[in-house]
Each structure stands twice: as C-alpha cells, then as structure tokens.
C-alpha positions as CSV (number, residue, x, y, z in Angstrom):
1,X,61.1,36.9,202.6
2,X,59.0,36.4,199.5
3,X,60.3,38.6,196.6
4,X,58.3,39.2,193.4
5,X,60.7,39.9,190.6
6,X,57.9,41.7,188.8
7,X,58.3,44.4,191.4
8,X,61.8,45.0,190.2
9,X,60.6,45.6,186.6
10,X,57.9,47.9,188.0
11,X,60.3,49.9,190.1
12,X,62.7,50.3,187.2
13,X,59.9,51.6,185.0
14,X,58.6,53.9,187.7
15,X,62.0,55.4,188.3
16,X,62.7,55.8,184.6
17,X,59.3,57.3,183.7
18,X,58.7,59.3,186.9
19,X,54.9,58.6,186.7
20,X,52.5,55.7,187.2
21,X,50.9,56.3,183.8
22,X,54.2,56.4,182.0
23,X,55.4,53.2,183.7
24,X,52.1,51.5,183.0
25,X,52.4,52.3,179.3
26,X,56.0,51.2,179.2
27,X,55.2,47.8,180.7
28,X,51.9,47.4,178.8
29,X,49.7,47.2,182.0
30,X,46.9,49.3,183.2
31,X,47.4,52.4,185.4
32,X,45.5,50.8,188.3
33,X,47.7,47.7,188.1
34,X,50.8,49.9,188.2
35,X,49.4,51.8,191.2
36,X,49.0,48.6,193.1
37,X,52.6,47.6,192.2
38,X,53.7,51.0,193.5
39,X,51.8,50.3,196.8
40,X,53.5,47.0,197.2
41,X,56.9,48.5,196.5
42,X,56.3,51.2,199.1
43,X,55.3,48.5,201.7
44,X,58.4,46.4,200.8
45,X,60.9,49.2,200.9
46,X,59.3,51.4,203.6
47,X,59.8,54.4,201.2
48,X,57.3,56.4,199.2
49,X,59.5,56.1,196.0
50,X,57.5,58.8,194.2
51,X,55.7,61.7,195.9
52,X,53.3,64.1,194.2
53,X,54.5,67.7,193.8
54,X,51.7,69.7,192.0
55,X,50.8,67.9,188.8
56,X,54.0,65.8,188.7
57,X,55.7,63.2,190.8
58,X,59.2,63.5,192.2
59,X,61.5,60.6,193.3
60,X,62.5,60.5,196.9
61,X,66.2,60.6,197.9
62,X,66.1,56.8,198.4
63,X,64.7,56.3,194.9
64,X,67.3,58.5,193.3
65,X,70.1,56.6,195.2
66,X,69.0,53.2,194.0
67,X,67.9,54.0,190.5
68,X,71.0,52.8,188.7
69,X,71.4,49.8,191.0
70,X,67.8,48.8,190.2
71,X,68.3,49.1,186.5
72,X,71.5,47.0,186.6
73,X,69.9,44.3,188.7
74,X,67.0,44.1,186.2
75,X,69.4,43.7,183.3
76,X,71.2,40.9,185.2
77,X,68.0,39.1,186.1
78,X,66.8,39.3,182.4
79,X,70.2,38.0,181.3
80,X,69.9,35.0,183.6
81,X,66.3,34.1,182.9
82,X,66.2,34.6,179.1
83,X,67.9,31.6,177.6
84,X,70.3,32.2,174.7
85,X,69.0,30.9,171.4
86,X,70.5,30.4,168.0
87,X,69.4,33.3,165.7
88,X,67.3,32.1,162.8
89,X,67.2,35.0,160.4
90,X,64.7,33.3,158.1
91,X,62.1,33.2,160.8
92,X,63.1,36.4,162.7
93,X,60.2,38.9,163.1
94,X,61.2,42.1,164.7
95,X,61.0,45.9,164.2
96,X,64.2,47.9,164.7
97,X,64.0,51.6,165.3
98,X,67.1,53.6,164.0
99,X,67.7,57.3,164.7
100,X,70.4,58.3,162.2
101,X,71.6,61.6,161.0
102,X,69.5,62.5,157.9
103,X,72.6,62.4,155.5
104,X,73.5,58.9,156.8
105,X,70.0,57.7,156.2
106,X,70.2,58.9,152.6
107,X,73.8,57.6,152.1
108,X,73.8,54.3,153.9
109,X,70.2,53.5,154.7
110,X,69.3,51.8,151.4
111,X,72.3,49.5,151.6
112,X,71.4,48.5,155.2
113,X,67.7,47.9,154.3
114,X,68.7,45.8,151.2
115,X,71.0,43.6,153.4
116,X,68.3,43.2,156.1
117,X,65.6,42.3,153.5
118,X,67.9,39.7,151.9
119,X,68.9,38.0,155.1
120,X,65.8,38.4,157.3
121,X,62.6,39.2,155.3
122,X,60.5,39.3,158.4
123,X,62.4,42.2,159.9
124,X,61.2,45.8,159.6
125,X,63.4,48.9,159.9
126,X,62.1,52.3,161.1
127,X,64.3,55.3,160.4
128,X,63.2,58.2,162.5
129,X,64.4,61.8,162.5
130,X,66.8,63.2,165.0
131,X,65.4,65.6,167.6
132,X,66.6,69.2,168.2
133,X,66.9,68.3,171.9
134,X,68.7,65.5,173.7
135,X,66.2,62.6,174.2
136,X,66.5,59.4,176.3
137,X,65.0,57.0,173.8
138,X,68.1,54.8,173.7
139,X,67.9,54.3,177.5
140,X,64.2,53.7,177.4
141,X,64.5,51.1,174.6
142,X,62.5,53.1,172.1
143,X,65.5,53.5,169.8
144,X,67.7,50.5,169.0
145,X,70.6,52.1,167.2
146,X,71.8,55.7,166.6
147,X,74.3,56.9,164.1
148,X,75.6,60.4,164.1
149,X,78.6,62.6,165.0
150,X,77.8,62.6,168.7
151,X,79.7,60.3,171.1
152,X,77.4,59.6,174.1
153,X,78.8,60.1,177.5
154,X,76.3,58.1,179.6
155,X,77.9,55.0,181.1
156,X,75.1,52.7,180.0
157,X,75.3,53.7,176.3
158,X,77.8,51.8,174.1
159,X,79.4,53.6,171.2
160,X,82.0,52.9,168.6
161,X,83.4,54.9,165.7
162,X,82.5,53.3,162.4
163,X,83.5,55.9,159.8
164,X,85.5,59.0,159.4
165,X,85.5,61.7,156.6
166,X,87.1,65.0,155.8
167,X,85.1,68.0,155.0
168,X,84.5,70.1,151.8
169,X,83.2,73.5,150.8
170,X,80.0,73.1,148.7
171,X,79.1,76.0,146.3
172,X,77.0,76.5,143.2
173,X,78.8,76.4,139.8
174,X,80.2,79.8,139.0
175,X,80.4,80.8,142.6
176,X,83.1,83.5,143.2
177,X,85.3,81.0,145.0
178,X,85.4,78.8,141.9
179,X,87.0,81.6,139.9
180,X,90.0,82.4,142.2
181,X,93.4,80.9,141.6
182,X,93.6,79.7,145.2
183,X,91.1,79.6,148.1
184,X,92.7,81.2,151.1
185,X,91.3,81.1,154.7
186,X,90.6,84.8,154.4
187,X,88.6,84.4,151.2
188,X,86.7,81.5,152.8
189,X,85.9,83.5,155.9
190,X,84.8,86.5,153.9
191,X,82.1,84.5,152.0
192,X,78.5,84.2,153.3
193,X,77.9,80.8,155.0
194,X,75.0,78.6,155.9
195,X,75.5,76.0,158.6
196,X,73.8,72.7,159.2
197,X,72.3,72.3,162.7
198,X,69.1,70.7,163.8
199,X,69.2,72.9,166.8
200,X,69.8,76.1,164.8
201,X,73.3,76.8,166.1
202,X,75.1,79.5,164.2
203,X,78.6,78.3,165.2
204,X,80.6,75.1,165.6
205,X,84.1,73.8,165.8
206,X,84.9,75.3,162.4
207,X,84.6,78.8,164.0
208,X,87.1,77.8,166.6
209,X,89.5,76.8,163.9
210,X,89.1,80.1,162.2
211,X,89.5,82.0,165.4
212,X,92.9,80.4,165.9
213,X,93.8,82.0,162.5
214,X,92.4,85.4,163.7
215,X,89.4,85.1,161.3
216,X,85.7,85.2,161.7
217,X,83.1,84.0,159.2
218,X,79.7,85.4,158.5
219,X,76.9,82.9,159.0
220,X,73.7,84.3,157.6
221,X,71.5,81.2,158.1
222,X,71.2,77.7,159.5
223,X,69.3,74.7,158.0
224,X,68.2,71.6,159.9
225,X,69.5,69.1,157.3
226,X,72.3,68.9,154.7
227,X,69.7,68.4,151.9
228,X,68.0,71.7,152.8
229,X,71.3,73.6,153.1
230,X,72.3,72.4,149.6
231,X,69.1,73.8,148.2
232,X,70.0,77.2,149.7
233,X,73.5,76.9,148.2
234,X,72.2,76.0,144.7
235,X,70.4,79.3,144.3
236,X,72.7,81.7,145.9
237,X,76.3,82.7,146.7
238,X,76.1,81.0,150.1
239,X,78.5,78.2,150.9
240,X,78.1,75.3,153.2
241,X,80.9,73.2,154.7
242,X,80.0,69.6,155.2
243,X,81.4,66.1,155.4
244,X,82.6,64.9,152.0
245,X,81.3,61.4,152.1
246,X,77.7,62.4,153.0
247,X,77.6,65.4,150.7
248,X,79.3,64.3,147.4
249,X,76.4,62.3,145.9
250,X,73.7,64.9,146.6
251,X,75.9,67.7,145.4
252,X,76.6,65.9,142.2
253,X,72.9,65.4,141.5
254,X,72.2,69.1,142.2
255,X,75.1,70.2,140.0
256,X,77.1,71.7,142.8
257,X,80.9,72.1,143.1
258,X,83.0,70.7,145.9
259,X,86.1,72.7,146.9
260,X,88.9,72.0,149.4
261,X,89.0,73.7,152.8
262,X,92.1,76.0,153.0
263,X,93.0,75.1,156.6
264,X,93.2,72.0,158.8
265,X,90.1,70.8,160.5
266,X,89.6,67.4,162.3
267,X,87.7,64.9,160.3
268,X,84.0,64.2,161.1
269,X,83.6,60.9,162.9
270,X,80.4,58.8,162.7
271,X,79.5,56.9,165.9
272,X,77.2,53.9,166.2
273,X,75.4,53.9,169.6
274,X,73.1,51.5,171.5
275,X,72.0,50.8,175.0
276,X,74.0,48.1,176.8
277,X,70.9,46.0,177.3
278,X,71.3,45.0,173.7
279,X,75.0,44.3,173.8
280,X,74.7,40.5,173.6
281,X,71.3,40.3,172.0
282,X,71.9,38.1,168.9
283,X,69.5,40.0,166.6
284,X,70.9,43.3,167.7
285,X,74.5,42.1,167.2
286,X,73.5,41.0,163.7
287,X,71.9,44.4,162.9
288,X,75.0,46.2,164.2
289,X,77.3,44.2,161.9
290,X,75.1,45.1,158.9
291,X,75.1,48.8,160.0
292,X,78.9,48.9,160.3
293,X,79.2,47.6,156.8
294,X,76.6,50.0,155.4
295,X,78.3,53.0,157.2
296,X,81.8,52.1,156.3
297,X,83.7,54.5,154.1
298,X,83.2,53.9,150.4
299,X,86.2,53.1,148.2
300,X,84.9,55.3,145.4
301,X,85.9,58.5,147.2
302,X,87.7,61.2,145.2
303,X,91.1,61.8,146.7
304,X,91.7,64.9,144.5
305,X,89.3,66.8,146.8
306,X,91.1,67.8,150.1
307,X,88.1,68.9,152.3
308,X,86.9,70.1,155.7
309,X,83.8,71.7,157.6
310,X,80.7,71.4,159.8
311,X,80.2,68.3,161.8
312,X,77.3,66.0,161.2
C-alpha cells in the first residue's frame, strides 16, 4: 500500500481547523489543493472525515476518534524526518509570538527582548494581548509561549511554574486605609474595590477567602489590565488587590501606596506554557531559558510589605 505522508499533515490540519479553507491557510496551499487532499483521504480511509452541516463542516465519529492519534503520529514523523542541528544564534532568523499577561510584558518583556537582541539579532519577538476567551493558538502553533497565572490542563500543553509572588493592596496616597492604625479584614472588605479581569469577572479567589471569614467585599468595577485599574485607583478611594512583583514599579511611578493584606491568601504563581511540539526544538528551548530568567523573581523586592490579592 502506497502511503503519502503529506496526507497525514493534511488530515491533521483538517481535523484541527474543521474546514477546507482553514486547513489550506494553515498549510499554505490553495483551497482546491486541500479539497483534492480531502478526497484522497476519503478514498484511503473509506470515511467522509468532514461532512457539511449548513454553512459549517462537522467531523465524523471516525474523525473524532482518530484526531489525537493523527496529531501524535504527525509529531513523531516530523521528529524522525527533521534532523537535529546545532543552534547558531548569530544566524538564527525566526519570529516568536508570545502571549503574556500585560503586567508581565511590562515587567519582564524588556529584559527578555534585550537578551534576545544581544544573543540572536535576527530573531524578532511579537508580544500579543491575551484574549477574554480561551483560545487554541498554542495548539495551532500560532503562539509559541504563554506566561500568566493559568495552568493549562490540556495533555499536549507543557507548563511549569517560573515565579511566585504575594499580593498587596494598592491605594492612592491619603486613602482612608492609610490613616488607620491597623488594617483589619473587616475594614478591607468594607472599602470599595476594583478587580482586574480581562473577562470582566467581579469575583475571584479573594472573595472565597473573605467568605471563610464571614465577610463580603463590594466590587464596584472591573478593569481589563492592572495598568488601567491603577489609573482608577489613583483618582478615587477605590482599592485594587494585585500581585506585588508586577504592581510595585507602576505603583511607585504613579505615586500610589502599597499596603499589606490583613489575611492569608495563596501567592500568585506565574506559569510558562508551550505546546509539546516545541519541547525539544533548540530555538524554542533557548527562548524558554531566557524567558525563565526574565520572569524570575527579582531580588530587589521589599520584604517590609506583607501582601495578598487578585490573581494575574
């Protein structure tokens, strides 16, 4: 039986994209060429693979059953056929796409870019914004590296914790909480809060911690980024609870005050995530090493602040 390994790549793309046009774009071929590949796959497997339902195409039960196996086989074939080469950073030309939490881009992005430019001047780095919905770009190869507080659960996504930080209360100078002798959990809960959530969520694990103390806070607004939340805080009596390491620098520039949280809250963990297809890719391994260094906790932290708050 003559097998064309190109059909394996085509089948993987078709099952991932769920359409001929999407698969064609992914593999950089024309739609007619992808249609012909789908026809050959149908003849080889004896299955329709994708069937039209209205304006969309739906995978058959067989296609759903073999999707993960096809993807794993393709990765194995690529690993066998692509020879391993020594990485020459001086001649490396590649563009990496990084989807990091906005505060991590501001805090650690410059250090990462400086290291990349020094070691591999032909490499470009694209930082893109996080989405308010879960997106599959890591699996599809459109994003090389993620960094945020979310630990992926998909089996084909690798993740490791690279940093951990406590949380702080951030308020304007002269805020009522700065004038009390001691901040209690009750005083904290009674203040007006703004939360950071790109999805607009009004509650998080902090509310769970307060509930265990029999307290409820009043959240009057959400902001999609820490930077935006700090601007709200600067001109009002709102407070925001945020990770200390990502907030301190911006708060200092804006003349804001950092206060300790009056109850225990688990620290915020930063996870670095990537698709397993890049696990042994030399250039990706190099980039991950630089990212770990850039994201590592800084030694100029201020131990006198004993913080806590909203996750990244």
